[in-house]
C-alpha positions in Angstrom: -100.7 82.9 -222.5 -99.9 83.1 -218.8 -98.5 86.5 -217.8 -96.7 86.6 -214.4 -98.0 89.2 -211.9 -95.8 92.0 -210.7 -95.2 90.1 -207.5 -94.1 86.9 -209.3 -91.7 89.0 -211.5 -90.1 90.6 -208.4 -89.7 87.2 -206.8 -88.0 85.9 -209.9 -85.6 88.8 -210.1 -84.8 88.5 -206.4 -84.1 84.7 -206.9 -81.8 85.5 -209.8 -80.0 88.1 -207.7 -79.7 85.7 -204.8 -78.1 83.1 -207.1 -75.6 85.6 -208.4 -74.8 86.7 -204.9 -74.2 83.1 -203.8 -71.9 82.5 -206.8 -69.9 85.7 -206.0 -69.7 84.8 -202.4 -68.5 81.3 -203.2 -65.9 82.7 -205.6 -64.6 85.0 -202.9 -64.5 82.2 -200.4 -62.6 79.9 -202.8 -60.1 82.7 -203.6 -59.5 83.2 -199.9 -59.0 79.5 -199.3 -56.5 79.3 -202.2 -54.6 82.3 -201.0 -54.5 80.9 -197.4 -53.3 77.5 -198.7 -50.6 79.2 -200.8 -49.4 81.1 -197.7 -49.3 77.9 -195.7 -47.4 76.1 -198.4 -45.0 79.0 -198.9 -44.5 79.2 -195.1 -43.8 75.5 -194.8 -41.3 75.7 -197.7 -39.5 78.7 -196.3 -39.3 77.0 -192.8 -37.9 73.8 -194.5 -35.4 75.8 -196.5 -34.3 77.7 -193.4 -33.9 74.5 -191.5 -31.7 73.0 -194.2 -29.6 76.1 -194.4 -29.1 76.2 -190.6 -27.9 72.6 -190.6 -25.6 73.3 -193.5 -24.2 76.3 -191.7 -23.5 74.2 -188.6 -21.8 71.5 -190.7 -19.7 74.0 -192.6 -18.6 75.6 -189.3 -17.8 72.2 -187.9 -15.4 71.7 -190.8 -13.5 74.9 -189.9 -13.4 74.1 -186.2 -11.9 70.6 -186.9 -9.0 72.3 -188.8 -8.5 74.8 -185.9 -8.5 71.9 -183.4 -6.0 70.0 -185.6 -3.6 73.0 -185.6 -3.9 73.4 -181.8 -3.3 69.7 -181.3 -0.2 69.9 -183.5 1.1 72.8 -181.3 0.5 70.8 -178.1 2.4 67.9 -179.6 5.2 70.2 -180.8 4.6 69.4 -184.5 4.4 71.7 -187.5 1.0 73.5 -187.3 -0.2 72.0 -190.6 0.7 68.4 -189.9 -2.0 66.1 -191.3 -3.8 68.9 -193.2 -2.6 67.7 -196.6 -1.3 64.6 -198.4 1.4 65.5 -200.9 -0.1 68.2 -203.0 -3.7 67.2 -202.1 -5.4 69.8 -199.9 -9.0 68.8 -200.3 -10.4 66.5 -197.6 -13.4 64.7 -196.2 -13.4 64.8 -192.4 -14.5 61.5 -190.9 -15.6 61.3 -187.3 -15.5 58.1 -185.2 -18.0 58.2 -182.2 -16.2 55.1 -180.7 -12.9 56.9 -180.4 -14.0 60.5 -180.6 -11.4 61.1 -183.2 -11.3 62.8 -186.6 -9.6 61.4 -189.7 -8.7 63.4 -192.8 -9.4 61.5 -196.0 -7.9 63.1 -199.1 -9.6 60.8 -201.5 -12.4 63.1 -202.8 -11.5 66.1 -204.9 -15.0 67.2 -205.8 -18.0 67.7 -203.4 -20.0 65.4 -205.7 -17.6 62.5 -205.0 -19.1 59.6 -203.0 -16.8 60.0 -200.0 -18.2 63.5 -199.2 -21.6 62.2 -198.1 -23.0 62.9 -194.6 -24.8 60.3 -192.5 -27.1 60.4 -189.5 -27.3 57.9 -186.7 -30.7 56.4 -186.2 -32.7 55.7 -183.1 -31.4 52.2 -183.2 -27.8 53.4 -182.9 -25.8 51.9 -180.0 -23.6 53.7 -177.6 -21.4 55.7 -177.9 -23.1 57.0 -181.1 -26.0 59.3 -180.3 -29.2 59.0 -182.3 -29.4 62.0 -184.6 -25.6 62.6 -184.6 -24.5 63.6 -188.1 -21.1 62.3 -189.3 -19.1 62.1 -192.5 -17.4 58.9 -193.5 -15.8 57.3 -196.5 -18.2 54.4 -196.2 -21.6 54.5 -194.6 -21.3 53.5 -190.9 -23.6 51.0 -189.3 -26.9 52.2 -187.8 -27.0 55.3 -190.0 -29.0 56.7 -192.9 -27.7 58.9 -195.7 -28.6 62.6 -195.5 -29.1 65.3 -198.1 -25.7 66.8 -197.2 -22.2 66.6 -198.6 -19.1 68.4 -197.2 -15.7 69.1 -198.7 -12.9 71.1 -197.0 -10.2 72.8 -199.0 -7.0 73.9 -197.1 -4.9 76.3 -199.2 -1.5 77.7 -198.0 -1.0 81.3 -197.0 2.5 82.5 -197.8 4.5 85.2 -195.9 3.4 87.9 -198.3 -0.3 87.0 -197.7 -0.7 85.4 -201.1 -2.7 82.2 -201.3 -1.0 79.1 -202.9 -4.1 77.4 -204.2 -4.7 73.9 -205.6 -2.1 72.4 -203.3 0.7 74.7 -204.5 3.5 75.4 -202.0 5.0 78.6 -200.8 8.7 79.2 -201.7 11.5 78.9 -199.2 11.8 82.7 -198.8 8.1 83.3 -199.0 7.3 80.5 -196.5 4.0 79.2 -195.3 2.5 81.1 -192.3 -1.0 79.8 -192.3 -3.9 78.2 -194.2 -7.1 79.4 -195.7 -9.9 76.9 -194.9 -12.9 76.7 -197.2 -15.5 74.4 -195.7 -18.4 73.9 -198.2 -21.6 72.0 -197.7 -24.0 71.1 -200.5 -27.5 69.7 -200.3 -30.5 69.1 -202.5 -33.9 70.6 -201.8 -36.8 70.2 -204.3 -34.4 68.9 -206.9 -32.2 72.1 -206.7 -28.6 72.0 -205.5 -27.8 74.5 -202.8 -24.4 75.2 -201.2 -23.0 77.1 -198.3 -19.3 77.9 -197.6 -17.5 79.2 -194.6 -14.0 80.6 -195.3 -11.6 81.3 -192.5 -7.9 82.0 -192.3 -5.8 80.2 -189.6 -2.3 81.2 -188.8 0.7 79.6 -187.2 0.6 82.3 -184.4 0.4 81.3 -180.8 
C-alpha cells in the first residue's frame, strides 16, 4: 500500500487549508456585497420616501395658501371673508386650478380623500401653453395632456367662533358667538410600496385685517 511521504502530507494539508481559506474569503466577500446592496436599496427607498413626502408637503401647503388668497381676494372685493369657502353646510373641498385662466375653483363634491375628485394630475412634456410640463394640478376630471399622480388632496374648512371654539363638520357659529375665522386642514394622501401615507397642514385664518 502506498504511503505518502511527509512532504506529500504537508502539501495535502496546505491544499485543504487553502480551500478553506478561499471559502471563508468568498463568504466574507458575499456578506459584504449583500450588506452593501442592502444599504444601497435602503438609501434609494429613503430618498424616494423623502421625495414623496416633500412633494406632499408642498401640495398641502398650497391648499392652505389658496384659502388665504381667497380670504384676501374677498377683502379686496369688499365681500365677507369666507365667501366661496363653503357650499351650504359642506366645508370639504377639492381645489381645481386652471392654467388657462390662472384661477382656482372650489369643488365641494368630494367628502372623503378617497373620492375620485380628489386626484392630482401632472402635465406631461407634450402639454401646450400656458400649462407647464411637470405642473401638478387637481381637477374634478382629468385635464388633457396630464397623467394621474400618486397624490390626492382634500381641504376641510371649519368655522372658528368668537369664543375660539371650532364648529366642525359644517356646523355654524351662533349669532352671539359669531364666526371670526376658519381652521384650514389641508391633507394630502399618497401610496408608496402599497402603503397609504398622509400629511396634513392645519392653519387658522382670521377675519382680521
